[in-house]
C-alpha positions as CSV (number, residue, x, y, z in Angstrom):
1,M,-45.1,20.2,61.8
2,S,-48.6,19.7,63.1
3,D,-50.8,22.2,64.8
4,D,-50.9,20.0,68.0
5,S,-48.9,21.8,70.7
6,T,-48.2,18.6,72.7
7,P,-45.3,16.3,71.8
8,P,-46.5,12.9,70.5
9,D,-44.7,11.0,73.4
10,S,-46.6,12.9,76.1
11,K,-50.0,11.5,75.1
12,P,-51.3,8.4,77.0
13,A,-50.9,5.1,75.2
14,S,-54.6,4.5,75.2
15,K,-55.3,7.7,73.3
16,K,-52.8,6.9,70.4
17,K,-54.2,5.5,67.2
18,G,-54.2,1.7,67.0
19,I,-52.9,1.0,70.5
20,Q,-55.3,-0.4,73.1
21,A,-54.6,-0.8,76.8
22,P,-54.2,-4.4,77.8
23,R,-57.3,-6.0,79.5
24,I,-57.2,-8.4,82.3
25,T,-60.0,-10.9,81.8
26,K,-61.1,-13.7,84.1
27,K,-59.2,-16.2,81.9
28,T,-55.9,-14.3,82.2
29,A,-56.4,-13.9,86.0
30,V,-56.9,-17.7,86.4
31,V,-53.9,-18.5,84.2
32,G,-51.8,-16.1,86.2
33,A,-52.9,-17.6,89.5
34,A,-52.2,-21.1,88.2
35,I,-48.7,-20.2,87.2
36,G,-48.1,-18.6,90.6
37,I,-49.3,-21.7,92.4
38,G,-47.4,-24.0,90.2
39,S,-44.2,-22.0,90.7
40,A,-44.7,-22.1,94.5
41,A,-45.2,-25.9,94.4
42,I,-42.0,-26.4,92.4
43,V,-40.0,-24.2,94.9
44,A,-41.5,-26.1,97.8
45,A,-40.6,-29.5,96.3
46,L,-37.1,-28.4,95.6
47,L,-36.6,-27.1,99.1
48,Y,-38.1,-30.4,100.5
49,T,-35.8,-32.7,98.5
50,N,-32.7,-30.7,99.2
51,R,-33.0,-30.6,103.0
52,D,-30.4,-32.3,105.2
53,T,-31.5,-35.7,106.3
54,S,-28.4,-36.7,108.3
55,G,-30.2,-36.1,111.7
56,G,-27.6,-33.8,113.2
57,K,-24.1,-34.5,114.5
58,S,-22.9,-38.1,114.9
């Protein structure tokens, strides 16, 4: 046993050896925004193509 009184799981991830907290850079933010916009465009296109074009009751 070690002399450290805290259990190893209670330490923050950034304080453990060899583990770094993930960083959000400008590039990752732009990629994330592009994925979000692309996903929204796909959903909008699917909703547009699947709408009813019969014009109501006839």
